[in-house]
C-alpha positions as CSV (number, residue, x, y, z in Angstrom):
1,M,-8.7,-8.9,-18.6
2,T,-5.1,-8.9,-17.7
3,V,-2.3,-6.4,-16.9
4,A,1.1,-7.6,-17.9
5,I,4.1,-6.0,-16.0
6,L,7.4,-6.4,-17.8
7,V,10.3,-6.7,-15.3
8,R,14.0,-7.4,-15.6
9,R,16.9,-7.6,-13.2
10,A,19.1,-4.6,-13.2
11,L,22.6,-5.4,-14.4
12,A,25.4,-4.4,-12.1
13,R,27.5,-1.5,-13.2
14,P,31.3,-1.2,-12.7
15,G,32.1,-0.9,-9.0
16,Q,28.6,-2.1,-8.0
17,H,27.8,-5.5,-6.5
18,D,25.2,-7.6,-8.2
19,E,23.0,-7.6,-5.1
20,E,22.8,-3.8,-4.6
21,Q,19.9,-3.2,-6.9
22,I,17.5,-5.9,-8.0
23,L,14.9,-3.7,-9.7
24,G,15.7,-0.3,-11.1
25,P,13.6,2.8,-10.3
26,C,11.6,2.6,-13.5
27,E,10.9,-1.1,-13.0
28,R,9.8,-0.5,-9.5
29,G,7.5,2.2,-10.8
30,A,6.1,-0.2,-13.4
31,L,5.4,-2.9,-10.8
32,G,3.6,-0.4,-8.5
33,L,1.6,1.1,-11.4
34,G,0.7,-2.2,-12.9
35,L,-0.6,-3.6,-9.6
36,T,-2.6,-0.4,-9.0
37,L,-4.3,-0.6,-12.4
38,A,-5.0,-4.3,-12.1
39,E,-6.6,-3.8,-8.7
40,A,-8.8,-0.9,-10.1
41,R,-9.9,-3.0,-13.1
42,G,-10.5,-6.2,-11.1
43,A,-7.9,-7.8,-13.3
44,D,-5.0,-10.2,-12.7
45,A,-1.5,-8.7,-12.8
46,I,1.1,-11.0,-14.4
47,A,4.8,-10.3,-14.2
48,I,6.8,-11.2,-17.3
49,A,10.6,-11.5,-17.7
50,V,13.0,-12.7,-20.4
51,G,16.1,-14.4,-19.1
52,P,17.6,-17.5,-17.3
53,A,16.2,-18.6,-14.0
54,R,19.4,-17.7,-12.1
55,R,18.9,-14.1,-13.1
56,E,15.2,-13.4,-13.4
57,D,13.5,-15.7,-10.9
58,R,14.4,-13.5,-8.0
59,V,12.7,-10.5,-9.7
60,L,9.6,-12.5,-10.5
61,A,9.4,-13.8,-7.0
62,M,9.5,-10.2,-5.8
63,A,6.6,-9.4,-8.2
64,L,4.6,-12.3,-6.8
65,R,5.2,-11.2,-3.2
66,A,4.1,-7.7,-4.2
67,G,0.8,-8.9,-5.4
68,C,1.0,-10.4,-8.9
69,A,-1.2,-13.4,-9.5
70,R,1.2,-15.1,-11.8
71,A,4.7,-14.8,-13.1
72,L,6.1,-16.0,-16.5
73,R,9.7,-16.3,-17.5
74,V,10.7,-16.8,-21.2
75,W,14.0,-18.4,-22.0
76,D,15.5,-20.3,-24.9
77,D,18.8,-20.7,-26.8
78,G,20.0,-17.6,-28.5
79,L,17.9,-15.1,-26.4
80,E,21.0,-13.8,-24.6
81,D,22.2,-12.0,-27.8
82,L,18.9,-10.4,-28.8
83,D,18.8,-6.7,-29.7
84,Y,16.0,-4.6,-28.4
85,L,13.7,-5.3,-31.3
86,G,14.0,-9.0,-30.9
87,L,13.4,-8.7,-27.2
88,A,10.3,-6.6,-27.9
89,E,9.0,-9.4,-30.1
90,V,9.4,-11.9,-27.4
91,L,7.8,-9.7,-24.7
92,A,4.9,-8.9,-27.1
93,A,4.3,-12.6,-27.7
94,A,4.3,-13.3,-24.0
95,A,1.9,-10.4,-23.4
96,K,-0.4,-11.9,-26.0
97,D,0.0,-15.3,-24.5
98,V,-1.4,-14.1,-21.1
99,G,-4.2,-12.1,-22.8
100,A,-2.9,-8.7,-21.6
101,T,-4.9,-5.6,-22.5
102,I,-2.6,-3.3,-20.6
103,V,1.2,-3.7,-20.7
104,V,3.3,-1.7,-18.2
105,C,7.1,-1.5,-18.3
106,G,9.9,0.8,-17.2
107,D,10.6,3.9,-19.3
108,R,14.4,3.6,-19.1
109,S,16.4,1.0,-17.3
110,V,18.9,2.1,-14.8
111,D,21.7,0.2,-16.6
112,E,21.1,0.8,-20.3
113,R,19.0,4.0,-20.3
114,V,17.8,3.6,-23.9
115,G,14.1,3.9,-23.6
116,A,13.3,1.9,-26.8
117,L,11.7,-1.2,-25.4
118,G,8.3,0.1,-24.5
119,P,7.6,1.8,-27.8
120,A,9.0,-1.3,-29.6
121,V,6.6,-3.6,-27.7
122,A,3.7,-1.4,-28.6
123,E,4.7,-1.4,-32.3
124,V,4.9,-5.2,-32.4
125,L,1.5,-5.4,-30.7
126,G,0.0,-2.7,-32.9
127,V,-1.3,-0.7,-30.0
128,A,-0.9,2.8,-28.6
129,H,1.8,3.6,-26.1
130,V,2.6,6.4,-23.7
131,S,6.1,6.9,-22.3
132,G,7.2,9.1,-19.4
133,V,4.2,8.0,-17.4
134,I,4.3,9.4,-13.8
135,A,0.8,8.4,-12.8
136,A,-2.2,6.6,-14.1
137,R,-5.7,5.5,-13.0
138,V,-8.7,3.8,-14.4
139,G,-11.5,6.1,-15.5
140,G,-14.4,4.0,-16.7
141,E,-13.3,2.3,-19.9
142,L,-10.3,4.6,-20.3
143,V,-7.0,5.0,-18.6
144,E,-6.3,8.5,-17.4
145,I,-2.5,9.1,-17.7
146,E,-0.2,11.8,-16.5
147,H,2.7,12.1,-18.9
148,Q,5.9,14.0,-18.1
149,A,6.6,16.2,-21.1
150,Q,9.4,18.8,-21.6
151,A,6.9,21.6,-20.9
152,G,5.4,19.9,-17.8
153,A,2.9,17.3,-17.0
154,V,0.3,16.4,-19.6
155,R,-2.9,14.5,-18.9
156,L,-4.2,12.0,-21.4
157,R,-7.1,9.6,-21.6
158,V,-6.4,6.5,-23.7
159,A,-8.5,3.4,-24.3
160,P,-6.9,-0.1,-23.9
161,P,-5.2,-2.0,-25.3
162,L,-2.0,0.1,-24.7
163,V,1.5,0.1,-23.4
164,L,2.6,2.3,-20.6
165,A,6.3,3.1,-20.0
166,T,6.6,4.5,-16.6
167,A,9.3,6.6,-15.0
168,A,7.3,7.0,-11.8
169,P,8.2,5.7,-8.3
170,P,5.9,3.0,-7.0
171,V,2.3,4.2,-6.8
172,R,1.7,2.4,-3.5
173,D,2.5,4.3,-0.4
174,P,5.9,3.2,0.8
175,A,4.7,3.5,4.4
176,A,1.8,1.1,3.8
177,P,2.3,-2.6,4.6
178,A,3.4,-4.7,1.8
179,P,0.5,-6.3,-0.1
180,R,0.1,-10.1,0.3
181,P,0.1,-12.3,-2.8
182,P,-3.5,-12.9,-4.0
183,P,-5.2,-16.2,-3.0
184,G,-4.1,-18.9,-5.4
185,A,-0.9,-17.1,-6.6
186,Q,1.1,-19.5,-8.7
187,A,4.7,-20.3,-8.9
188,I,6.9,-19.0,-11.7
189,A,6.0,-20.6,-15.1
190,A,8.6,-21.0,-17.8
191,K,8.0,-21.0,-21.6
192,D,10.3,-21.3,-24.5
193,L,10.0,-19.6,-27.9
194,A,8.2,-22.5,-29.6
195,E,5.4,-22.3,-26.9
196,L,5.0,-18.7,-27.8
197,G,4.9,-19.4,-31.6
198,L,8.3,-17.7,-32.2
199,D,11.3,-18.8,-34.3
200,G,14.6,-18.0,-32.7
201,R,16.4,-17.7,-36.0
202,R,14.1,-14.9,-37.1
203,L,14.7,-13.0,-33.8
204,A,18.5,-13.0,-34.2
205,P,20.1,-9.6,-34.6
206,R,20.0,-8.3,-38.2
207,R,23.3,-8.8,-39.9
208,A,22.3,-8.0,-43.5
209,L,20.9,-4.9,-45.1
210,I,18.1,-4.6,-47.7
211,G,19.4,-2.9,-50.8
212,R,22.9,-1.8,-51.4
213,L,25.2,0.6,-49.7
214,R,26.5,3.5,-51.8
215,P,29.6,5.4,-50.8
216,L,29.1,9.1,-50.1
217,R,31.1,11.1,-52.6
218,G,32.4,14.5,-51.9
219,A,34.5,17.0,-53.7
220,R,37.5,15.4,-55.4
221,Q,39.8,18.2,-54.4
222,A,39.6,20.2,-51.2
223,T,39.7,24.0,-51.4
224,I,42.4,25.4,-49.1
225,L,42.4,29.1,-48.3
226,P,45.2,31.0,-46.7
227,D,43.3,32.4,-43.7
228,A,39.9,32.9,-42.1
229,A,39.3,36.3,-43.8
230,A,39.7,34.6,-47.2
231,L,37.2,31.9,-46.2
232,I,34.6,34.5,-45.2
233,D,35.1,36.4,-48.5
234,R,34.6,33.1,-50.4
235,L,31.4,32.3,-48.5
236,R,30.0,35.8,-49.1
237,G,30.9,35.5,-52.7
238,E,28.9,32.2,-52.9
239,R,26.1,33.8,-50.9
240,V,26.4,31.4,-48.1
241,L,26.9,34.3,-45.8
242,P,25.1,37.7,-46.2
243,P,27.1,40.4,-47.9
244,L,29.0,42.8,-45.7
245,E,27.0,46.0,-45.0
246,V,29.1,49.1,-45.3
247,T,27.9,52.1,-43.2
248,P,28.7,55.5,-44.7
């Protein structure tokens, strides 16, 4: 039984130094939540990142110091140009490779703010996902989740396997001493696409469409009216607008 924690180094924004923020708020929340769930289930927490060593090894080292048992980095030619769906396929394959039953990731990264990766990983894995997670704990065979909806917090109970996309701050008390790496914590392992059973050519961004594009055809000649009053009369005559009610 394993909890996979998907991490990535935050990309510097204009006017920001690359060292200012290593992990974004959502990724820090994912790391804290993943470690908490792994501890409660008596499982290993494994950090996973996709990217070159010069960019991602520092993040993975942080995850190991925080308490992850292992760290896995995936990198190969062509991965720099992946779209979110291709990246999701790589992360899903890595999660399968480590035998993860729970995958935890950030809901929205601080730099891209798209929020598509968590649901995409769940779709590739064929498992349930919950986004906007602000808290979660193990309740028997289920995971009890607090999800932030528009109307307020909603509590859910979901059975693994599942993907949790968290927007929460770290679950661990910031005032508590930092956890030590578990005994036997390993160095960062690296794998390429072939070792995960993936073909880089199939993961490349889609450049072709299935089917044929058809141009949208509108009216051949535009109708030009002299003023707004004439337009309103025309729309009422075509019953687009309700008729004018005349009060005696």
